[in-house]
matplotlib code that plots the C-alpha trace (Angstrom):
import matplotlib.pyplot as plt

x = [-50.7, -47.6, -44.7, -41.5, -38.8, -35.6, -32.1, -32.2, -35.2, -33.3, -30.5, -32.9, -34.5, -31.1, -30.3, -33.7, -33.2, -29.7, -31.1, -33.8, -31.1, -29.0, -31.9, -32.7, -29.0, -29.1, -32.3, -30.8, -27.6, -29.8, -31.7, -28.5, -27.1, -30.2, -30.1, -26.4, -27.1, -30.0, -27.8, -25.0, -27.4, -28.7, -25.2, -24.3, -27.5, -26.9, -23.3, -24.5, -27.5, -25.7, -22.2, -20.8, -20.0, -22.5, -23.3, -25.6, -26.5, -27.6, -29.0, -27.0, -28.5, -27.3, -30.6, -30.5, -32.0, -30.6, -29.1, -28.1, -29.3, -26.1, -27.2, -29.8, -27.2, -24.7, -27.0, -29.9, -32.3, -34.5, -33.8, -37.3, -36.4, -33.4, -34.6, -35.2, -33.3, -30.2, -27.0, -25.9, -28.7, -26.8, -23.4, -22.3, -23.4, -19.8, -18.8, -21.8, -20.5, -17.2, -18.9, -21.3, -18.4, -16.3, -18.9, -20.1, -16.5, -16.5, -19.6, -18.4, -14.9, -16.3, -13.9, -14.4, -13.5, -12.9, -12.2, -13.2, -13.4, -16.5, -18.4, -22.1, -24.6, -26.7, -30.3, -29.3, -27.0, -23.7, -20.8, -19.4, -16.5, -16.8, -14.2, -16.2, -15.2, -17.5, -17.8, -19.4, -22.1, -22.3, -24.4, -23.6, -21.0, -23.7, -23.5, -26.6, -25.6, -23.1, -22.3, -20.5, -19.0, -18.5, -16.6, -16.8, -13.3, -14.2, -11.8, -9.0, -9.7, -9.5, -6.3, -4.9, -6.0, -4.2, -1.1, -1.4, -1.9, 1.2, 3.2, 2.0, 2.8, 6.3, 6.8, 5.4, 7.7, 10.7, 9.7, 9.7, 13.4, 15.4, 18.2, 18.4, 17.3, 17.4, 17.3, 18.5, 18.1, 21.1, 22.0, 22.4, 19.2, 17.2, 13.9, 12.9, 13.8, 12.4, 11.5, 14.7, 16.8, 14.9, 15.5, 19.2, 19.8, 17.4, 15.5, 12.0, 11.3, 10.4, 13.8, 15.5, 13.7, 15.1, 18.3, 21.8, 24.6, 26.1, 22.9, 22.8, 26.4, 29.7, 31.6, 34.4, 31.9, 29.7, 32.6, 33.2, 29.5, 29.1, 32.2, 31.1, 27.5, 28.7, 31.1, 28.2, 25.9, 28.6, 29.1, 25.7, 25.7, 26.3, 28.7, 29.9, 32.3, 33.0, 32.7, 31.3, 28.0, 27.1, 23.8, 21.0, 22.6, 25.9, 27.6, 30.0, 29.2, 31.2, 29.0, 29.0, 27.2, 25.5, 24.3, 22.9, 21.6, 18.0, 16.5, 13.6, 11.0, 12.9, 16.0, 18.1, 19.6, 17.1, 19.3, 20.5, 19.2, 21.3, 21.2, 23.4, 24.8, 26.1, 29.2, 30.3, 29.4, 30.3, 28.3, 25.2, 25.7, 25.8, 22.4, 21.0, 22.2, 20.5, 17.2, 17.7, 18.1, 14.9, 12.9, 14.3, 13.3, 9.8, 9.7, 10.9, 8.2, 5.4, 6.4, 3.5, 6.1, 7.0, 10.6, 12.7, 16.4, 18.4, 21.9, 24.8, 23.8, 20.2, 18.6, 15.8, 16.6, 14.1, 10.6, 8.3, 4.5, 3.6, 5.5, 3.9, 0.4, 1.2, 2.2, -0.4, 2.1, 0.8, 4.2, 7.6, 9.1, 7.2, 9.4, 12.7, 15.3, 13.4, 15.9, 15.6, 17.1, 14.6, 11.6, 9.7, 8.0, 11.4, 12.6, 15.9, 17.2, 16.6, 18.5, 21.4, 21.5, 21.5, 24.4, 26.3, 25.9, 23.3, 19.9, 16.8, 13.3, 10.4, 6.8, 5.9, 2.7, 3.1, 1.4, 0.5, -0.5, 3.2, 4.2, 1.8, 2.8, 6.5, 5.5, 7.8, 5.8, 2.2, 0.1, -3.5, -3.7, -4.4, -4.5, -2.2, -1.3, 0.8, 4.0, 6.4, 9.7, 13.0, 16.0, 19.3, 22.5, 24.1, 27.8, 29.0, 32.7, 34.7, 31.5, 29.8, 26.8, 28.5, 25.5, 23.0, 20.0, 17.3, 13.9, 11.2, 7.8, 4.5, 1.2, 0.2, -2.8, -5.3, -3.1, -3.0, -6.7, -7.1, -4.6, -6.6, -9.9, -8.4, -7.2, -10.8]
y = [-79.8, -77.7, -78.1, -79.4, -76.7, -77.5, -76.1, -74.9, -72.8, -71.0, -70.2, -68.8, -66.6, -65.2, -64.5, -62.8, -60.6, -59.6, -58.7, -56.6, -54.8, -54.3, -52.8, -50.5, -49.4, -48.7, -46.7, -44.6, -44.0, -43.0, -40.5, -39.1, -38.7, -37.0, -34.7, -33.9, -33.2, -31.0, -29.1, -28.8, -27.5, -24.9, -23.8, -23.4, -21.7, -19.3, -18.8, -17.7, -15.7, -13.8, -13.5, -10.0, -10.3, -10.1, -13.6, -14.0, -16.3, -15.4, -17.4, -17.7, -14.4, -12.5, -12.2, -12.5, -15.7, -15.5, -12.8, -13.0, -10.5, -8.5, -7.3, -5.1, -3.4, -3.1, -1.9, -0.3, -2.5, -5.2, -8.7, -8.7, -5.6, -7.2, -10.8, -11.1, -8.0, -8.1, -7.6, -4.8, -2.5, -2.0, -1.5, 2.1, 3.3, 4.1, 0.5, -1.5, -2.3, -3.4, -5.7, -7.3, -7.9, -9.4, -11.9, -12.7, -13.8, -15.9, -17.7, -18.2, -19.4, -21.5, -19.8, -21.6, -18.7, -15.0, -11.9, -8.3, -5.0, -3.0, 0.0, -0.3, 2.5, 2.0, 2.8, 6.0, 7.0, 6.3, 4.5, 1.3, -0.6, -4.4, -7.1, -9.9, -13.6, -15.3, -19.1, -20.6, -23.1, -26.2, -29.4, -32.3, -30.0, -27.4, -23.9, -23.2, -19.8, -18.0, -17.9, -14.9, -13.5, -9.8, -7.8, -4.1, -2.8, 0.9, 1.8, -0.2, 1.6, 5.0, 4.0, 2.9, 6.2, 8.1, 6.1, 6.8, 10.5, 10.5, 8.8, 11.4, 14.2, 12.9, 12.8, 16.4, 17.4, 15.9, 17.5, 20.8, 20.4, 22.6, 20.1, 16.7, 14.0, 10.3, 7.0, 3.5, 0.0, -2.0, -3.2, 0.3, 0.5, 3.7, 3.3, 7.0, 10.6, 14.1, 16.1, 18.2, 15.0, 14.1, 17.6, 17.4, 14.2, 15.1, 11.8, 10.9, 9.1, 6.0, 6.1, 6.3, 3.9, 0.4, 1.5, 1.7, 4.3, 2.1, 2.7, 6.5, 7.8, 7.6, 4.5, 6.3, 8.3, 5.3, 3.3, 6.1, 6.4, 2.6, 2.2, 5.0, 3.6, 0.1, 1.4, 3.3, 0.3, -1.8, 0.8, 2.4, 6.0, 9.2, 10.1, 13.3, 13.6, 15.8, 14.4, 15.3, 14.7, 14.7, 16.6, 16.2, 18.7, 16.9, 19.4, 18.1, 19.8, 19.7, 18.6, 17.5, 14.2, 14.0, 10.5, 8.6, 5.1, 4.4, 1.5, -0.8, -1.6, -4.7, -2.6, -3.7, -1.3, -0.6, 1.5, 5.1, 8.5, 11.2, 14.9, 16.5, 20.0, 21.7, 23.7, 24.7, 28.4, 29.6, 32.8, 31.2, 28.4, 30.9, 32.3, 28.8, 27.8, 30.8, 30.0, 26.3, 27.2, 29.3, 26.4, 23.9, 26.2, 26.3, 22.5, 22.3, 24.7, 23.2, 19.6, 17.4, 15.6, 17.2, 18.3, 19.4, 20.5, 20.3, 21.6, 19.3, 19.6, 18.5, 22.0, 22.7, 25.4, 24.9, 23.4, 23.4, 24.1, 20.5, 19.5, 22.3, 21.1, 17.5, 18.7, 21.4, 24.3, 27.7, 29.6, 28.3, 30.5, 28.5, 25.5, 27.1, 25.8, 22.6, 19.7, 16.6, 14.3, 15.6, 14.5, 11.9, 10.4, 9.2, 5.9, 6.0, 3.3, 5.5, 8.4, 6.1, 5.0, 8.6, 9.4, 6.6, 8.3, 6.0, 6.9, 5.6, 5.1, 3.7, 4.2, 5.6, 6.4, 10.1, 11.4, 15.1, 14.7, 13.9, 17.1, 19.1, 17.4, 18.3, 21.7, 21.2, 23.5, 24.8, 22.5, 22.6, 18.8, 16.1, 12.4, 10.2, 9.7, 7.2, 8.9, 7.6, 9.2, 9.1, 10.8, 11.2, 12.5, 14.8, 15.0, 12.5, 13.1, 11.9, 10.8, 14.2, 15.1, 18.3, 19.0, 18.4, 16.1, 16.0, 14.7, 13.6, 13.1, 11.7, 11.3, 7.7, 7.4, 7.2, 4.6, 2.5, 2.7, 1.5, -1.4, -2.4, -2.4, -4.4, -7.0, -7.5]
z = [22.7, 23.3, 20.9, 22.4, 22.9, 21.1, 21.7, 18.0, 18.8, 21.6, 19.2, 16.6, 19.3, 20.3, 16.6, 16.1, 19.2, 17.8, 14.4, 16.1, 18.2, 15.1, 13.2, 16.2, 16.2, 12.5, 12.9, 15.7, 13.6, 10.7, 12.8, 14.2, 10.7, 9.5, 12.5, 11.8, 8.1, 9.0, 11.5, 9.0, 6.4, 8.8, 9.6, 5.9, 5.2, 8.1, 7.0, 3.5, 4.7, 7.5, 5.9, 5.8, 2.2, -0.6, -1.9, -4.9, -7.7, -11.2, -14.1, -17.3, -18.5, -15.5, -13.6, -9.8, -8.5, -4.9, -2.7, 1.0, 3.5, 3.4, -0.1, 1.6, 3.8, 0.9, -1.9, 0.0, -2.0, -0.5, -1.8, -3.3, -5.3, -6.8, -7.5, -11.2, -12.1, -14.3, -12.4, -14.6, -13.3, -10.1, -11.7, -12.0, -15.5, -16.7, -16.0, -17.2, -20.7, -19.3, -16.7, -19.3, -21.7, -19.0, -17.7, -21.3, -21.9, -18.8, -20.1, -23.7, -22.7, -19.8, -17.4, -14.0, -11.7, -12.3, -10.3, -11.1, -9.3, -10.1, -8.6, -7.9, -7.3, -4.2, -3.9, -2.1, -5.0, -3.3, -5.1, -3.5, -5.0, -4.9, -5.4, -7.1, -7.2, -9.7, -10.2, -13.2, -12.0, -14.2, -14.2, -16.6, -18.3, -19.0, -17.6, -15.5, -13.9, -11.8, -8.1, -6.7, -3.5, -3.5, -0.9, -0.2, -1.1, -1.2, 1.6, -0.1, -3.4, -1.6, 0.1, -3.3, -4.8, -2.0, -2.7, -6.4, -5.7, -3.5, -6.3, -8.8, -6.3, -5.9, -9.6, -9.9, -7.0, -8.8, -12.1, -10.3, -9.4, -11.9, -12.3, -14.0, -11.5, -12.1, -10.2, -11.0, -9.7, -8.3, -11.7, -13.1, -15.2, -15.1, -13.3, -13.1, -13.9, -14.0, -17.1, -16.8, -17.1, -20.3, -21.7, -20.7, -22.6, -25.4, -24.9, -23.8, -20.6, -22.7, -24.3, -20.9, -18.6, -18.6, -20.3, -18.8, -19.2, -21.9, -24.0, -23.5, -23.2, -25.0, -24.0, -22.1, -20.0, -19.5, -18.0, -15.5, -14.6, -14.2, -12.1, -9.7, -9.6, -8.7, -6.0, -4.4, -4.6, -2.9, -0.2, 0.4, 1.3, -0.7, -3.5, -5.1, -8.0, -11.1, -14.6, -18.0, -19.8, -23.4, -23.7, -26.3, -28.7, -28.6, -26.3, -23.6, -20.3, -17.1, -14.2, -10.6, -9.8, -6.4, -5.7, -2.8, -2.3, -1.2, 0.7, 0.0, 2.7, 3.8, 4.5, 1.6, -1.0, -3.7, -6.0, -6.2, -6.9, -8.5, -9.3, -12.0, -11.4, -14.6, -13.7, -17.2, -16.9, -13.5, -13.6, -14.9, -12.4, -9.5, -10.6, -11.1, -7.7, -6.2, -7.9, -7.0, -3.3, -3.4, -5.1, -2.6, 0.2, -1.3, -1.6, 2.1, 3.3, 1.2, 1.6, 2.9, 5.0, 8.3, 8.4, 11.3, 11.4, 14.6, 15.2, 16.2, 19.9, 19.2, 19.4, 16.9, 14.4, 11.6, 11.2, 8.2, 8.1, 7.7, 10.8, 12.8, 11.7, 12.7, 16.2, 16.6, 16.8, 15.8, 15.6, 14.8, 17.5, 20.1, 19.5, 18.6, 21.1, 21.7, 22.4, 20.4, 23.0, 25.7, 23.7, 25.9, 22.9, 21.4, 23.0, 24.8, 22.5, 19.5, 21.1, 21.7, 18.1, 17.0, 19.3, 17.7, 14.3, 12.7, 11.1, 12.7, 11.3, 13.3, 14.0, 17.4, 19.3, 20.0, 23.2, 23.3, 26.9, 27.6, 25.8, 28.0, 31.2, 30.6, 29.3, 26.2, 23.9, 23.4, 21.2, 20.1, 19.8, 22.4, 22.8, 20.7, 17.0, 15.1, 13.8, 11.1, 12.0, 10.2, 12.0, 10.1, 11.6, 9.0, 8.2, 10.9, 11.6, 14.6, 16.4, 16.0, 13.7, 12.4, 10.2, 12.9, 12.6, 9.9, 11.2, 8.7, 10.2, 8.8, 10.6, 9.6, 11.9, 9.1, 7.3, 10.5, 10.7, 7.1, 7.8, 10.9, 8.9, 6.1, 8.6, 9.7]

ax = plt.figure().add_subplot(projection="3d")
ax.plot(x, y, z, "-o")
ax.set_aspect("equal")
plt.show()
């Protein structure tokens, strides 16, 4: 006999169907979540595996337990060859002790993250510099190993070495100048000098740097120096005046100060550079000036910076070897008479600034094809290069560069390439 259907049974059926639908929705959501997590895990795994940085994990003793595939390309070793090996075995032998000491300190002092630059030796015997960010891996406040990301910084290190070599060369160049040379910051503190300046004052470089004239000179002379320095800093440019200097042996010498301000990369005044000319003994000074001119000519000819000198109408009268090499010129006579204001590679806006008596510095893309097309001068080079060019009108008076124009040129193509690589 069939059971009578009650309204309450209908309500229970509806509720049951709703619960079933809810359970199916939860199940679908769960599967979607699992699918998303799986996809995310794959993405992170791919990110680590195929990253273009070396990613590795070591145990607390420094043995490799994981390396991504980039390690093979960077080190030349297969991952199977490195797993289980101590990390120090790939470090350049001269740096192994330093590396082990550094990471032992990270472990002992529980340092969460460190950065270190180290060279490794590849399987092929090449040296590759790495910038290594290392994170201490911990579980329940116990160190269980280290996780590291290492980037190839070899090109950066080479660029830094080139800059350091350039700084050293500049110091050597300054030390070769047979007159006391110094430079100061905007507050009047010495920030550099050549060896002749040390000898002249009878003090070492360490006793000079960071000091002011009030620390090194008699008070009356120091007041004069400081007043002249501050006037020059307030009105950037150049300055020449006669004064006196007390040398290291206590002798008071008559001198001429030649000073000029220099600018920082942001265009603001960075300080001043000065040269002292001793005029106490005229005859000796005449001979010293002759020798100085010869040495400055040698510096001009051998300078790694390209130098050109134009007369006040913009006609080339002097060019050094470095500049000839930059522009692919075999003989200086081939470009004598070249006109600065007819150079197609110099923007018209730059030429206008020069005519108004201001110095101009900018980087340009120099086209040798344009030189050939206009038949300006014979050149062995082709294509384009990046040129850093500083053009300075000399002895501007009444709107005329009476001293002509000094052009300083550097080929910065390689530097631009490094900058582009570092960006990527």
